[in-house]
Steps between C-alpha positions, in 0.01 A plus 500: 500500500223585725349849547674560828829431341426712193385796714816451716716516192330810348521676849873423517548647153328814604730513804796460277379764256498743793867436548417264803380786721319342807158604649286440213432135526119533553473746204710269292282186598180692411640631164610145422163345576341754262760425229457112531135512548450709191724265297268204601177697467237308300684165536309214636616422867458134600345429841675227675274184499517447876384867586151622464539893509135568570507251786829668647340843462198395681698347786699833532179694506360278761809531715466890478130486600589295804771746603249787465247340710708384794425691818770737622 
């Protein structure tokens, strides 16, 4: 099970625990993220071989800089 599926399952469990009252989806999702991430804290997370995180961050930062420097 991937993290998204795990968070989704926990969020749904929180929804059910509240007797399926609607309107708290974002709060349930955030609470589920905290629960799942705390369960995985300290675990080694494997970086996919075909993705260089530092390279991806640099590309995003470069895009942001270009957006900020464009004339209005």
